[in-house]
C-alpha positions, 0 to 999 in steps of 0.5 A: 810719282808726283813730287811737290815741294811745300816749303822752299828756303832761299838764302839771300846776301845781296849777290846777283847769284842769290837773286837769280836763285830767288827768281828761279825759286819763285817759279818753282814755288808758283808751280808747286803752290809752295811757301817761300822763306827768304833768309838773310843771315848776319854772319857774326863770325866775320867780325873783320867784315864789320870792322870788329864792331859786331858787339856795337849795338848801333852797328848791329841795329844798322845791319838788321835794318839794312837786311829788313829793308832788302828783304822787304824790297824783294818781297814787294817786287815778288808780289808785284811782278810774279803774284806770289804772296805766300812769302815769309822773311827772316833774319838770323845771326850766326854762321851762314853755313850752319844756320842754313844747313841745319838750324833754319831748315829744321825749324821751318821744315823746308824741303828745298833750299835754292841758292846761288852758286856763290856770293863770295869772291875767291879770297873769301871762299878760300878763307871761310869756305863756300857756304853753298858747298857746305849746305849742299853736303850737309842739309837734310833736304834737297838743295838746288844750286843756281849756276845759270842766268834766267835763260839757263845759260851758263857763263854769261854775266848774271843780271838780277831781275830784282836789282833796283838798289845797290846794297 
């Protein structure tokens, strides 16, 4: 039996683990000749994170511009370093858990989600629950959780192969 993935989703949130998942997803996409979707979800449910100003148009525009710039930088690096060109970038508003597990994967027929083990600190995970945990349990497609560095060694400090600017 020969299994190929055709459409891989990588949610990115500027964390090093998300960027490690992206680097590994690039390799999987190249091996499978698959399309790569990069997704940034602007969490409208964490209004405290944005100072309660999610309804402010200037703040929303800034969040979208920051996400757009970040996704463009990642895409440029992937094309230059790895030669992968079948990439789309997307920005969505909403709860990252449901956007990733349900909405986006269904809309884009992704057959694999690759994501970092965590992008949150311990307190955020306690308060909101892990996005990765929710996606793993609820997505209708395969989910690969990246917990190791590029050498597949767990427990070492992760270093992003994409980090050129702090976001």
